[in-house]
C-alpha positions as a LaTeX table, in Angstrom:
\begin{tabular}{lrrr}
\hline
Residue & $x$ (\AA) & $y$ (\AA) & $z$ (\AA) \\
\hline
Met1 & $-131.89$ & 90.09 & $-108.38$ \\
Met2 & $-129.02$ & 88.87 & $-106.18$ \\
Thr3 & $-130.62$ & 85.41 & $-105.85$ \\
Asp4 & $-130.98$ & 85.17 & $-109.62$ \\
Lys5 & $-127.32$ & 86.07 & $-110.10$ \\
Leu6 & $-126.17$ & 83.61 & $-107.47$ \\
Ser7 & $-128.08$ & 80.71 & $-109.03$ \\
Asn8 & $-126.83$ & 81.67 & $-112.48$ \\
Leu9 & $-123.24$ & 82.24 & $-111.43$ \\
Val10 & $-121.86$ & 79.54 & $-113.70$ \\
Ala11 & $-123.67$ & 81.15 & $-116.62$ \\
Ile12 & $-122.38$ & 84.62 & $-115.68$ \\
Val13 & $-118.77$ & 83.42 & $-115.59$ \\
Gly14 & $-119.31$ & 81.54 & $-118.84$ \\
Lys15 & $-120.70$ & 84.61 & $-120.60$ \\
Gln16 & $-117.76$ & 86.68 & $-119.42$ \\
Arg17 & $-115.36$ & 84.05 & $-120.73$ \\
Asn18 & $-117.15$ & 84.07 & $-124.06$ \\
Phe19 & $-116.93$ & 87.85 & $-124.23$ \\
Phe20 & $-113.25$ & 87.76 & $-123.32$ \\
Gln21 & $-112.61$ & 85.28 & $-126.13$ \\
Thr22 & $-113.94$ & 87.79 & $-128.67$ \\
Gly23 & $-110.74$ & 89.78 & $-128.07$ \\
Lys24 & $-112.65$ & 93.02 & $-127.56$ \\
Thr25 & $-111.17$ & 93.71 & $-124.13$ \\
Lys26 & $-107.66$ & 93.43 & $-125.53$ \\
Glu27 & $-108.13$ & 96.50 & $-127.70$ \\
Ile28 & $-106.49$ & 99.58 & $-126.21$ \\
Thr29 & $-109.20$ & 101.87 & $-127.56$ \\
Phe30 & $-111.82$ & 99.73 & $-125.80$ \\
Arg31 & $-109.95$ & 99.79 & $-122.49$ \\
Leu32 & $-109.50$ & 103.56 & $-122.62$ \\
Gln33 & $-113.17$ & 104.00 & $-123.43$ \\
Gln34 & $-114.22$ & 101.84 & $-120.47$ \\
Leu35 & $-111.95$ & 103.73 & $-118.09$ \\
Lys36 & $-113.56$ & 106.98 & $-119.22$ \\
Ile37 & $-117.01$ & 105.44 & $-118.71$ \\
Leu38 & $-116.04$ & 104.40 & $-115.17$ \\
Lys39 & $-114.93$ & 107.95 & $-114.38$ \\
Gln40 & $-118.14$ & 109.30 & $-115.88$ \\
Ala41 & $-120.18$ & 106.86 & $-113.78$ \\
Ile42 & $-118.49$ & 108.06 & $-110.59$ \\
Leu43 & $-118.82$ & 111.76 & $-111.33$ \\
Glu44 & $-122.45$ & 111.50 & $-112.44$ \\
Asn45 & $-123.36$ & 109.60 & $-109.27$ \\
Glu46 & $-121.29$ & 111.57 & $-106.78$ \\
Lys47 & $-124.27$ & 112.70 & $-104.71$ \\
Ala48 & $-125.66$ & 109.15 & $-104.47$ \\
Ile49 & $-122.22$ & 107.85 & $-103.43$ \\
Phe50 & $-122.04$ & 110.46 & $-100.67$ \\
Gln51 & $-125.49$ & 109.42 & $-99.47$ \\
Ala52 & $-124.67$ & 105.70 & $-99.45$ \\
Leu53 & $-121.45$ & 106.25 & $-97.48$ \\
Gln54 & $-123.32$ & 108.50 & $-95.05$ \\
Ala55 & $-125.93$ & 105.76 & $-94.55$ \\
Asp56 & $-123.33$ & 103.03 & $-94.00$ \\
Leu57 & $-120.65$ & 104.83 & $-91.99$ \\
Gln58 & $-121.95$ & 108.36 & $-91.45$ \\
Lys59 & $-118.94$ & 109.51 & $-93.43$ \\
Pro60 & $-118.50$ & 113.28 & $-93.81$ \\
Glu61 & $-118.59$ & 114.34 & $-97.45$ \\
Val62 & $-115.01$ & 115.62 & $-97.34$ \\
Glu63 & $-113.75$ & 112.23 & $-96.13$ \\
Ser64 & $-115.89$ & 110.46 & $-98.75$ \\
Tyr65 & $-114.49$ & 112.70 & $-101.46$ \\
Ile66 & $-110.81$ & 112.35 & $-100.64$ \\
Ser67 & $-110.88$ & 108.64 & $-99.75$ \\
Glu68 & $-113.57$ & 107.24 & $-102.09$ \\
Ile69 & $-114.56$ & 109.57 & $-104.95$ \\
Lys70 & $-110.96$ & 110.50 & $-105.72$ \\
Val71 & $-110.40$ & 107.03 & $-107.14$ \\
Thr72 & $-110.87$ & 109.10 & $-110.29$ \\
Gln73 & $-107.22$ & 110.08 & $-109.82$ \\
Glu74 & $-106.30$ & 106.43 & $-110.39$ \\
Ile75 & $-108.43$ & 106.41 & $-113.53$ \\
Asp76 & $-106.76$ & 109.53 & $-114.90$ \\
Tyr77 & $-103.33$ & 108.06 & $-114.19$ \\
Ala78 & $-104.21$ & 104.82 & $-115.98$ \\
Ile79 & $-105.61$ & 106.67 & $-119.00$ \\
Lys80 & $-102.43$ & 108.74 & $-119.24$ \\
His81 & $-100.02$ & 105.81 & $-119.03$ \\
Leu82 & $-101.93$ & 102.84 & $-120.45$ \\
Lys83 & $-100.46$ & 102.92 & $-123.96$ \\
Asn84 & $-96.95$ & 102.84 & $-122.51$ \\
Trp85 & $-97.78$ & 100.06 & $-120.02$ \\
His86 & $-99.30$ & 97.98 & $-122.81$ \\
Lys87 & $-96.40$ & 98.42 & $-125.21$ \\
Pro88 & $-94.19$ & 95.30 & $-125.55$ \\
Lys89 & $-90.76$ & 95.89 & $-124.02$ \\
Gln90 & $-87.66$ & 94.79 & $-125.89$ \\
Val91 & $-85.00$ & 93.14 & $-123.72$ \\
Ala92 & $-81.41$ & 92.11 & $-124.33$ \\
Val93 & $-80.34$ & 88.61 & $-125.37$ \\
Pro94 & $-76.93$ & 86.92 & $-124.82$ \\
Trp95 & $-74.46$ & 87.82 & $-127.54$ \\
Gln96 & $-74.35$ & 84.17 & $-128.60$ \\
Leu97 & $-77.98$ & 84.59 & $-129.75$ \\
Phe98 & $-77.14$ & 87.59 & $-131.92$ \\
Ser99 & $-79.71$ & 86.64 & $-134.55$ \\
Tyr100 & $-82.57$ & 86.65 & $-132.02$ \\
Ser101 & $-84.77$ & 89.36 & $-130.55$ \\
Ala102 & $-86.64$ & 89.18 & $-127.24$ \\
Arg103 & $-89.71$ & 91.05 & $-126.04$ \\
Ile104 & $-92.04$ & 90.96 & $-123.08$ \\
His105 & $-95.73$ & 91.28 & $-123.98$ \\
Pro106 & $-98.32$ & 92.08 & $-121.29$ \\
Glu107 & $-101.62$ & 90.30 & $-121.84$ \\
Pro108 & $-104.87$ & 90.18 & $-119.83$ \\
Leu109 & $-105.54$ & 87.23 & $-117.55$ \\
Gly110 & $-109.19$ & 86.66 & $-118.48$ \\
Val111 & $-112.06$ & 86.71 & $-115.97$ \\
Val112 & $-111.13$ & 88.09 & $-112.55$ \\
Leu113 & $-112.92$ & 88.37 & $-109.22$ \\
Ile114 & $-112.61$ & 91.43 & $-106.96$ \\
Ile115 & $-113.89$ & 91.13 & $-103.38$ \\
Gly116 & $-114.14$ & 94.45 & $-101.56$ \\
Ala117 & $-114.14$ & 95.55 & $-97.90$ \\
Trp118 & $-116.66$ & 97.53 & $-95.87$ \\
Asn119 & $-114.47$ & 100.31 & $-94.46$ \\
Tyr120 & $-113.92$ & 102.06 & $-97.81$ \\
Pro121 & $-116.65$ & 100.18 & $-99.64$ \\
Phe122 & $-116.62$ & 102.22 & $-102.84$ \\
Asn123 & $-112.88$ & 102.78 & $-103.26$ \\
Leu124 & $-111.84$ & 99.22 & $-102.45$ \\
Ile125 & $-114.00$ & 97.91 & $-105.28$ \\
Thr126 & $-113.39$ & 100.59 & $-107.91$ \\
Ala127 & $-109.63$ & 101.09 & $-107.40$ \\
Pro128 & $-108.69$ & 97.50 & $-108.27$ \\
Leu129 & $-111.34$ & 97.58 & $-111.03$ \\
Val130 & $-109.29$ & 100.33 & $-112.70$ \\
Gly131 & $-106.39$ & 97.87 & $-112.98$ \\
Ala132 & $-108.61$ & 95.06 & $-114.22$ \\
Ile133 & $-110.05$ & 97.27 & $-116.97$ \\
Ala134 & $-106.67$ & 98.73 & $-117.92$ \\
Ala135 & $-105.16$ & 95.26 & $-118.24$ \\
Gly136 & $-108.03$ & 94.08 & $-120.46$ \\
Asn137 & $-109.97$ & 91.67 & $-118.24$ \\
Cys138 & $-113.62$ & 90.86 & $-117.64$ \\
Thr139 & $-114.56$ & 91.34 & $-113.99$ \\
Ile140 & $-116.99$ & 90.13 & $-111.36$ \\
Leu141 & $-117.26$ & 92.45 & $-108.38$ \\
Lys142 & $-118.33$ & 91.33 & $-104.91$ \\
Pro143 & $-118.84$ & 94.36 & $-102.61$ \\
Ser144 & $-119.02$ & 93.95 & $-98.86$ \\
Glu145 & $-122.55$ & 93.15 & $-97.72$ \\
Ile146 & $-121.81$ & 94.89 & $-94.41$ \\
Ala147 & $-121.83$ & 98.30 & $-96.16$ \\
Val148 & $-125.22$ & 97.44 & $-97.65$ \\
His149 & $-126.15$ & 100.85 & $-99.07$ \\
Thr150 & $-122.87$ & 101.20 & $-100.95$ \\
Ser151 & $-123.13$ & 97.61 & $-102.18$ \\
Asn152 & $-126.61$ & 98.26 & $-103.56$ \\
Leu153 & $-125.44$ & 101.46 & $-105.23$ \\
Leu154 & $-122.43$ & 99.79 & $-106.82$ \\
Ala155 & $-124.70$ & 97.12 & $-108.30$ \\
Glu156 & $-126.98$ & 99.82 & $-109.67$ \\
Ile157 & $-124.17$ & 101.95 & $-111.14$ \\
Ile158 & $-122.17$ & 99.10 & $-112.68$ \\
Gly159 & $-125.37$ & 97.58 & $-114.09$ \\
Lys160 & $-126.29$ & 100.88 & $-115.71$ \\
Tyr161 & $-122.93$ & 101.72 & $-117.29$ \\
Phe162 & $-121.44$ & 98.31 & $-118.18$ \\
His163 & $-122.70$ & 95.16 & $-119.89$ \\
Pro164 & $-122.78$ & 92.22 & $-117.44$ \\
Asp165 & $-120.83$ & 90.06 & $-119.89$ \\
Tyr166 & $-117.97$ & 92.49 & $-119.29$ \\
Ile167 & $-118.33$ & 93.78 & $-115.70$ \\
Thr168 & $-121.00$ & 92.78 & $-113.21$ \\
Val169 & $-121.72$ & 93.00 & $-109.49$ \\
Val170 & $-122.79$ & 89.99 & $-107.44$ \\
Glu171 & $-124.18$ & 91.01 & $-104.05$ \\
Gly172 & $-124.65$ & 88.90 & $-100.94$ \\
Gly173 & $-123.05$ & 87.61 & $-97.77$ \\
Val174 & $-120.83$ & 84.69 & $-96.84$ \\
Glu175 & $-122.86$ & 82.21 & $-98.88$ \\
Thr176 & $-122.37$ & 84.32 & $-102.00$ \\
Ser177 & $-118.62$ & 84.58 & $-101.41$ \\
Gln178 & $-118.39$ & 80.81 & $-100.89$ \\
Lys179 & $-120.31$ & 80.15 & $-104.08$ \\
Leu180 & $-118.15$ & 82.57 & $-106.04$ \\
Leu181 & $-114.97$ & 80.93 & $-104.80$ \\
Thr182 & $-116.03$ & 77.55 & $-106.16$ \\
Glu183 & $-115.77$ & 79.01 & $-109.67$ \\
Lys184 & $-112.51$ & 79.04 & $-111.58$ \\
Phe185 & $-111.19$ & 82.59 & $-111.99$ \\
Asp186 & $-107.98$ & 83.77 & $-113.58$ \\
His187 & $-107.21$ & 86.01 & $-110.60$ \\
Ile188 & $-108.81$ & 86.78 & $-107.24$ \\
Phe189 & $-108.25$ & 90.18 & $-105.63$ \\
Phe190 & $-109.34$ & 90.39 & $-102.00$ \\
Thr191 & $-109.31$ & 93.21 & $-99.47$ \\
Gly192 & $-110.19$ & 92.35 & $-95.89$ \\
Ser193 & $-109.09$ & 90.55 & $-92.75$ \\
Lys194 & $-106.21$ & 88.12 & $-92.35$ \\
Ser195 & $-108.57$ & 85.34 & $-91.24$ \\
Val196 & $-110.71$ & 85.58 & $-94.37$ \\
Gly197 & $-107.59$ & 86.03 & $-96.48$ \\
Lys198 & $-106.38$ & 82.62 & $-95.34$ \\
Ile199 & $-109.68$ & 81.08 & $-96.46$ \\
Ile200 & $-109.44$ & 82.82 & $-99.86$ \\
Met201 & $-105.90$ & 81.56 & $-100.31$ \\
Glu202 & $-106.80$ & 77.99 & $-99.37$ \\
Val203 & $-109.77$ & 77.86 & $-101.76$ \\
Ala204 & $-107.83$ & 79.54 & $-104.58$ \\
Ala205 & $-105.08$ & 76.95 & $-104.23$ \\
Lys206 & $-107.50$ & 74.19 & $-105.24$ \\
Asn207 & $-107.85$ & 75.81 & $-108.67$ \\
Leu208 & $-104.27$ & 77.12 & $-108.78$ \\
Thr209 & $-105.78$ & 80.60 & $-108.99$ \\
Pro210 & $-103.33$ & 83.48 & $-108.44$ \\
Ile211 & $-104.38$ & 85.91 & $-105.73$ \\
Thr212 & $-103.77$ & 89.37 & $-104.39$ \\
Leu213 & $-104.49$ & 89.77 & $-100.68$ \\
Glu214 & $-104.72$ & 93.28 & $-99.23$ \\
Leu215 & $-104.94$ & 92.63 & $-95.50$ \\
Gly216 & $-103.82$ & 94.76 & $-92.57$ \\
Gly217 & $-102.13$ & 94.46 & $-89.21$ \\
Lys218 & $-100.95$ & 96.70 & $-86.42$ \\
Ser219 & $-99.25$ & 99.61 & $-88.18$ \\
Pro220 & $-96.86$ & 101.35 & $-85.75$ \\
Cys221 & $-96.09$ & 105.05 & $-85.66$ \\
Ile222 & $-92.73$ & 106.11 & $-84.21$ \\
Val223 & $-92.36$ & 109.68 & $-82.92$ \\
Asp224 & $-88.85$ & 111.00 & $-82.32$ \\
Thr225 & $-87.90$ & 114.25 & $-80.53$ \\
Glu226 & $-86.70$ & 116.04 & $-83.68$ \\
Ile227 & $-90.14$ & 117.04 & $-85.01$ \\
Asn228 & $-92.51$ & 119.92 & $-85.55$ \\
Leu229 & $-94.81$ & 119.09 & $-82.65$ \\
Glu230 & $-97.94$ & 120.79 & $-83.96$ \\
His231 & $-97.68$ & 119.31 & $-87.44$ \\
Thr232 & $-96.94$ & 115.86 & $-86.05$ \\
Ala233 & $-99.94$ & 115.89 & $-83.72$ \\
Arg234 & $-102.31$ & 117.08 & $-86.45$ \\
Arg235 & $-101.13$ & 114.50 & $-88.98$ \\
Ile236 & $-101.37$ & 111.61 & $-86.52$ \\
Val237 & $-104.81$ & 112.64 & $-85.26$ \\
Trp238 & $-106.10$ & 113.05 & $-88.81$ \\
Gly239 & $-104.71$ & 109.73 & $-90.01$ \\
Lys240 & $-105.88$ & 107.80 & $-86.97$ \\
Phe241 & $-109.43$ & 109.14 & $-86.64$ \\
Leu242 & $-110.35$ & 109.49 & $-90.32$ \\
Asn243 & $-113.34$ & 107.19 & $-90.88$ \\
Ala244 & $-113.43$ & 106.68 & $-87.09$ \\
Gly245 & $-110.18$ & 104.76 & $-87.30$ \\
Gln246 & $-111.61$ & 102.07 & $-89.59$ \\
Thr247 & $-108.65$ & 102.10 & $-91.95$ \\
Cys248 & $-106.21$ & 99.27 & $-92.59$ \\
Ile249 & $-103.25$ & 101.67 & $-92.70$ \\
Ala250 & $-104.27$ & 103.92 & $-89.80$ \\
Pro251 & $-101.61$ & 104.31 & $-87.11$ \\
Asp252 & $-102.48$ & 101.42 & $-84.77$ \\
Tyr253 & $-100.26$ & 102.40 & $-81.86$ \\
Leu254 & $-97.69$ & 105.10 & $-81.10$ \\
Leu255 & $-94.11$ & 104.50 & $-80.04$ \\
Val256 & $-93.02$ & 107.85 & $-78.61$ \\
Asp257 & $-89.69$ & 108.99 & $-77.22$ \\
Gln258 & $-90.27$ & 109.50 & $-73.49$ \\
Lys259 & $-88.72$ & 112.99 & $-73.65$ \\
Ile260 & $-91.56$ & 114.23 & $-75.87$ \\
Lys261 & $-94.42$ & 111.97 & $-74.85$ \\
Gln262 & $-96.34$ & 114.39 & $-72.62$ \\
Asp263 & $-95.92$ & 117.31 & $-75.03$ \\
Leu264 & $-97.25$ & 115.14 & $-77.88$ \\
Ile265 & $-100.22$ & 113.99 & $-75.79$ \\
Asn266 & $-101.09$ & 117.58 & $-74.89$ \\
Ser267 & $-100.86$ & 118.65 & $-78.52$ \\
Met268 & $-102.97$ & 115.72 & $-79.72$ \\
Lys269 & $-105.67$ & 116.50 & $-77.14$ \\
Lys270 & $-105.83$ & 120.05 & $-78.46$ \\
Cys271 & $-106.09$ & 118.73 & $-82.03$ \\
Leu272 & $-108.96$ & 116.42 & $-81.15$ \\
Ile273 & $-110.93$ & 119.28 & $-79.62$ \\
Lys274 & $-110.15$ & 121.52 & $-82.58$ \\
Phe275 & $-111.13$ & 118.85 & $-85.12$ \\
Tyr276 & $-114.28$ & 117.49 & $-83.47$ \\
Gly277 & $-115.21$ & 119.88 & $-80.64$ \\
Asp278 & $-115.72$ & 119.13 & $-76.96$ \\
Asn279 & $-118.27$ & 116.44 & $-77.84$ \\
Pro280 & $-117.30$ & 114.57 & $-81.04$ \\
Glu281 & $-120.64$ & 112.74 & $-80.97$ \\
Thr282 & $-122.32$ & 115.93 & $-82.19$ \\
Ser283 & $-119.65$ & 116.68 & $-84.79$ \\
Pro284 & $-120.73$ & 116.37 & $-88.45$ \\
Asp285 & $-117.11$ & 115.51 & $-89.26$ \\
Tyr286 & $-116.81$ & 112.28 & $-87.29$ \\
Ala287 & $-117.91$ & 108.91 & $-88.68$ \\
Arg288 & $-119.53$ & 105.95 & $-86.94$ \\
Ile289 & $-118.63$ & 102.29 & $-86.40$ \\
Ile290 & $-120.00$ & 100.10 & $-89.21$ \\
Asn291 & $-122.13$ & 97.69 & $-87.13$ \\
Gln292 & $-122.90$ & 96.40 & $-83.65$ \\
Lys293 & $-120.41$ & 93.53 & $-83.82$ \\
Gln294 & $-117.51$ & 95.90 & $-84.46$ \\
Phe295 & $-118.83$ & 98.36 & $-81.88$ \\
Asp296 & $-118.91$ & 95.69 & $-79.16$ \\
Arg297 & $-115.40$ & 94.53 & $-80.04$ \\
Leu298 & $-114.00$ & 98.06 & $-79.86$ \\
Ala299 & $-115.88$ & 99.00 & $-76.71$ \\
Asn300 & $-114.19$ & 96.06 & $-75.01$ \\
Leu301 & $-110.72$ & 97.22 & $-76.11$ \\
Ile302 & $-111.18$ & 100.57 & $-74.34$ \\
Lys303 & $-111.05$ & 98.70 & $-71.03$ \\
Asp304 & $-107.30$ & 98.24 & $-71.46$ \\
Gly305 & $-104.89$ & 100.86 & $-70.14$ \\
Glu306 & $-105.71$ & 104.33 & $-68.88$ \\
Ile307 & $-107.92$ & 106.69 & $-70.89$ \\
Ile308 & $-106.21$ & 110.02 & $-71.57$ \\
Ile309 & $-109.10$ & 111.50 & $-73.53$ \\
Gly310 & $-112.25$ & 110.01 & $-75.00$ \\
Gly311 & $-113.63$ & 106.65 & $-73.99$ \\
Glu312 & $-117.29$ & 107.63 & $-74.33$ \\
Thr313 & $-119.57$ & 105.22 & $-76.20$ \\
Asn314 & $-123.16$ & 105.18 & $-77.43$ \\
Ser315 & $-124.30$ & 101.76 & $-78.58$ \\
Gly316 & $-127.49$ & 103.04 & $-80.19$ \\
Glu317 & $-125.51$ & 105.41 & $-82.41$ \\
Arg318 & $-122.55$ & 103.03 & $-82.85$ \\
Tyr319 & $-120.45$ & 105.91 & $-81.56$ \\
Ile320 & $-117.05$ & 105.52 & $-79.95$ \\
Ala321 & $-115.23$ & 108.73 & $-79.09$ \\
Pro322 & $-111.72$ & 109.36 & $-80.38$ \\
Thr323 & $-109.71$ & 107.76 & $-77.59$ \\
Leu324 & $-106.08$ & 107.98 & $-76.51$ \\
Leu325 & $-104.82$ & 105.26 & $-74.15$ \\
Asn326 & $-101.83$ & 105.38 & $-71.81$ \\
His327 & $-100.08$ & 102.68 & $-69.77$ \\
Val328 & $-101.15$ & 99.76 & $-71.94$ \\
Ser329 & $-99.39$ & 96.43 & $-71.67$ \\
Leu330 & $-98.11$ & 94.56 & $-74.69$ \\
Thr331 & $-100.20$ & 91.62 & $-73.50$ \\
Asp332 & $-103.46$ & 93.63 & $-73.41$ \\
Ala333 & $-106.06$ & 92.77 & $-76.05$ \\
Val334 & $-105.70$ & 96.24 & $-77.56$ \\
Met335 & $-102.07$ & 95.39 & $-78.38$ \\
Gln336 & $-102.74$ & 91.84 & $-79.54$ \\
Glu337 & $-105.10$ & 92.50 & $-82.46$ \\
Glu338 & $-105.52$ & 95.15 & $-85.13$ \\
Ile339 & $-107.67$ & 97.85 & $-83.54$ \\
Phe340 & $-109.47$ & 99.07 & $-86.67$ \\
Gly341 & $-111.26$ & 101.77 & $-84.74$ \\
Pro342 & $-110.81$ & 105.13 & $-82.95$ \\
Ile343 & $-108.54$ & 103.91 & $-80.14$ \\
Leu344 & $-104.86$ & 104.84 & $-80.06$ \\
Pro345 & $-102.50$ & 103.31 & $-77.46$ \\
Ile346 & $-99.39$ & 105.35 & $-76.65$ \\
Ile347 & $-96.21$ & 103.53 & $-75.62$ \\
Glu348 & $-92.99$ & 105.27 & $-74.65$ \\
Tyr349 & $-89.43$ & 104.25 & $-75.44$ \\
Thr350 & $-86.05$ & 105.53 & $-74.26$ \\
Asp351 & $-83.94$ & 104.38 & $-77.18$ \\
Ile352 & $-84.92$ & 103.81 & $-80.81$ \\
Thr353 & $-83.54$ & 100.27 & $-80.68$ \\
Glu354 & $-86.37$ & 99.41 & $-78.25$ \\
Ala355 & $-89.00$ & 100.62 & $-80.71$ \\
Ile356 & $-87.39$ & 98.79 & $-83.62$ \\
Ala357 & $-87.10$ & 95.58 & $-81.60$ \\
Leu358 & $-90.79$ & 95.77 & $-80.63$ \\
Ile359 & $-91.85$ & 96.24 & $-84.25$ \\
Asn360 & $-89.64$ & 93.40 & $-85.45$ \\
Ser361 & $-91.01$ & 91.04 & $-82.79$ \\
Arg362 & $-94.45$ & 91.27 & $-84.37$ \\
Pro363 & $-95.88$ & 90.31 & $-87.79$ \\
Lys364 & $-94.87$ & 92.69 & $-90.57$ \\
Pro365 & $-97.34$ & 95.62 & $-90.73$ \\
Leu366 & $-99.07$ & 97.06 & $-93.77$ \\
Ala367 & $-97.70$ & 100.53 & $-92.98$ \\
Leu368 & $-95.01$ & 102.00 & $-90.77$ \\
Tyr369 & $-94.88$ & 105.69 & $-89.87$ \\
Leu370 & $-91.90$ & 107.66 & $-88.60$ \\
Phe371 & $-91.87$ & 111.28 & $-87.48$ \\
Thr372 & $-88.38$ & 112.75 & $-87.32$ \\
Gln373 & $-86.20$ & 115.27 & $-89.11$ \\
Asn374 & $-83.12$ & 113.18 & $-88.30$ \\
Lys375 & $-82.03$ & 111.70 & $-91.63$ \\
Lys376 & $-79.75$ & 109.17 & $-89.97$ \\
Leu377 & $-82.69$ & 107.91 & $-87.94$ \\
Gln378 & $-84.93$ & 107.83 & $-91.02$ \\
Lys379 & $-82.38$ & 105.63 & $-92.77$ \\
Gln380 & $-81.93$ & 103.38 & $-89.73$ \\
Val381 & $-85.64$ & 102.66 & $-89.25$ \\
Leu382 & $-86.14$ & 102.16 & $-92.99$ \\
Gln383 & $-83.30$ & 99.64 & $-93.19$ \\
Glu384 & $-83.95$ & 97.77 & $-89.94$ \\
Thr385 & $-87.71$ & 97.19 & $-90.28$ \\
Ser386 & $-89.98$ & 95.58 & $-92.86$ \\
Ser387 & $-93.46$ & 96.80 & $-93.77$ \\
Gly388 & $-95.79$ & 96.99 & $-96.74$ \\
Gly389 & $-95.19$ & 100.73 & $-96.99$ \\
Phe390 & $-93.17$ & 103.37 & $-95.15$ \\
Cys391 & $-94.19$ & 106.98 & $-94.64$ \\
Ile392 & $-92.02$ & 109.69 & $-93.08$ \\
Asn393 & $-93.51$ & 112.71 & $-91.30$ \\
Asp394 & $-97.10$ & 112.02 & $-92.38$ \\
Thr395 & $-99.78$ & 109.36 & $-92.27$ \\
Met396 & $-102.08$ & 107.62 & $-94.75$ \\
Leu397 & $-101.25$ & 109.65 & $-97.83$ \\
Gln398 & $-99.01$ & 106.98 & $-99.35$ \\
Phe399 & $-102.25$ & 105.20 & $-100.31$ \\
Gly400 & $-103.21$ & 108.08 & $-102.59$ \\
Val401 & $-100.06$ & 108.26 & $-104.75$ \\
Pro402 & $-100.72$ & 106.30 & $-107.98$ \\
Ser403 & $-97.02$ & 105.93 & $-108.77$ \\
Leu404 & $-96.43$ & 104.06 & $-105.48$ \\
Pro405 & $-97.43$ & 100.37 & $-105.40$ \\
Phe406 & $-99.68$ & 99.68 & $-102.41$ \\
Gly407 & $-99.63$ & 96.30 & $-100.70$ \\
Gly408 & $-98.50$ & 94.29 & $-97.74$ \\
Val409 & $-95.74$ & 91.87 & $-96.86$ \\
Gly410 & $-95.97$ & 88.72 & $-94.79$ \\
Asn411 & $-99.16$ & 88.70 & $-92.72$ \\
Ser412 & $-100.21$ & 92.10 & $-94.07$ \\
Gly413 & $-100.76$ & 90.89 & $-97.60$ \\
Ile414 & $-99.59$ & 89.45 & $-100.88$ \\
Gly415 & $-99.16$ & 91.52 & $-104.04$ \\
Ser416 & $-99.83$ & 95.18 & $-104.69$ \\
Tyr417 & $-101.84$ & 97.61 & $-106.78$ \\
His418 & $-102.31$ & 101.31 & $-107.68$ \\
Gly419 & $-100.94$ & 102.85 & $-110.87$ \\
Gln420 & $-98.82$ & 100.50 & $-112.96$ \\
Ala421 & $-98.84$ & 97.97 & $-110.13$ \\
Ser422 & $-102.58$ & 97.52 & $-110.75$ \\
Phe423 & $-101.95$ & 96.91 & $-114.44$ \\
Asp424 & $-99.19$ & 94.43 & $-113.55$ \\
Thr425 & $-101.39$ & 92.60 & $-111.04$ \\
Phe426 & $-104.08$ & 91.89 & $-113.61$ \\
Ser427 & $-101.66$ & 91.10 & $-116.47$ \\
His428 & $-99.53$ & 88.17 & $-117.51$ \\
Tyr429 & $-96.14$ & 89.15 & $-118.88$ \\
Lys430 & $-95.51$ & 86.78 & $-121.76$ \\
Ser431 & $-91.91$ & 86.24 & $-122.85$ \\
Val432 & $-91.49$ & 86.13 & $-126.63$ \\
Leu433 & $-88.27$ & 85.06 & $-128.35$ \\
Lys434 & $-87.95$ & 85.49 & $-132.10$ \\
Asn435 & $-85.31$ & 84.08 & $-134.47$ \\
Ser436 & $-84.67$ & 84.80 & $-138.12$ \\
Phe437 & $-83.98$ & 82.45 & $-141.03$ \\
Trp438 & $-80.91$ & 84.17 & $-142.40$ \\
Leu439 & $-78.48$ & 82.06 & $-140.35$ \\
Asp440 & $-78.61$ & 78.63 & $-138.68$ \\
Leu441 & $-75.35$ & 77.52 & $-137.06$ \\
Asn442 & $-75.09$ & 73.81 & $-136.28$ \\
Trp443 & $-73.36$ & 73.96 & $-132.86$ \\
Arg444 & $-76.48$ & 72.82 & $-130.96$ \\
Tyr445 & $-77.51$ & 69.99 & $-133.28$ \\
Ala446 & $-76.53$ & 66.33 & $-133.13$ \\
Pro447 & $-74.22$ & 64.63 & $-133.73$ \\
Tyr448 & $-72.40$ & 66.14 & $-130.73$ \\
Lys449 & $-69.01$ & 64.53 & $-131.23$ \\
Gly450 & $-66.20$ & 67.07 & $-130.85$ \\
Lys451 & $-68.53$ & 69.95 & $-129.90$ \\
Leu452 & $-68.26$ & 70.01 & $-126.09$ \\
Ser453 & $-64.96$ & 71.92 & $-125.86$ \\
Phe454 & $-66.20$ & 74.44 & $-128.40$ \\
Leu455 & $-69.50$ & 74.94 & $-126.48$ \\
Lys456 & $-67.61$ & 75.48 & $-123.23$ \\
Arg457 & $-65.64$ & 78.27 & $-124.84$ \\
Leu458 & $-68.72$ & 79.71 & $-126.61$ \\
Leu459 & $-71.12$ & 79.64 & $-123.69$ \\
Gly460 & $-68.53$ & 80.37 & $-121.04$ \\
\hline
\end{tabular}
């Protein structure tokens, strides 16, 4: 089936363009209906989604529910607000144009391409799809072939609930992605690595195709002394080791005030044992690394620094224990690349300016975390650093708030989505100026003789 779709890709895009030209997708009632169908599709296939995620990543059902299935929250939010998002907005005009009115009309882009990632293989396809539907587009979905079971299931579900002229899934590997990118789309939405993001951007430029790139980076987590130690440890451990650390916004490394470093380490060790037991490999609540390539890369990173806890690996099971590292160097491999796995380096600082300087010396991260009750410090770090998102006294949960745009800055991405930001991403905001016929002053028309001084006074 995939081969057929790949060879007929031009026809698929053409049929979607034809369907878009009918104007059906522009109807609000149609969009709302399709959003409800998407939610129905997810809820009716919940068990199969759990099974696919278990097969790909050995994800616990609770993690699958909160990080994948709960994309339904995005759907509900879009359904609630869509009519308001879609409504043309009247804007002011200069007083000199008193006979005019001005509005901004959102309109769909056309046929869009969404390329998903393997770490949250269901969410990272369906969440941007919510925005594409809400904005009134036709969509081609390309799930990650690395999470093969979820990719197959997405193709099955989308094929069952939606007509391919409207939404369709094209499966496959690098060849499929390359073939897709040769087509002209009205927008490309990509979630994945920086290296692939550069390729997407280069190819899209040839067709002047607008893009959204959701990438990643090394997201730092600063821990001050003015904290609730137990709560801080639990929230960091949860955010870091959810999905075995394979999360683009997971805390990538800790910057901890030296006065509290040992206490935090002790508390985090207790949390790890409480969460996953003495042997996390036997825990039903701990996921696995997606494939052998990623396993080998991560196993090599553990060689840096000193292991505080963890470090155990099992290649046959693609298991890497939740690992805390001490005494790492900034030049070590583990501090040079995004970890994207269950390894957490801990670096101490004596003054907050050191931590801020370290963060600012590196590419801008997708997320930045700060644990402190000191409001002055919260304001300082917020103002003196740049990141895609900023979260105080917690981790990860900013991704799940529909009213907050999610996206990167600099190397961590271009553009954003979630809630209205998703609608905006997949819409064009068309400026519309309207005049009446009741008055037509001649100040702008030729001949111009004698009008310049008057225009200077009029237009200021």
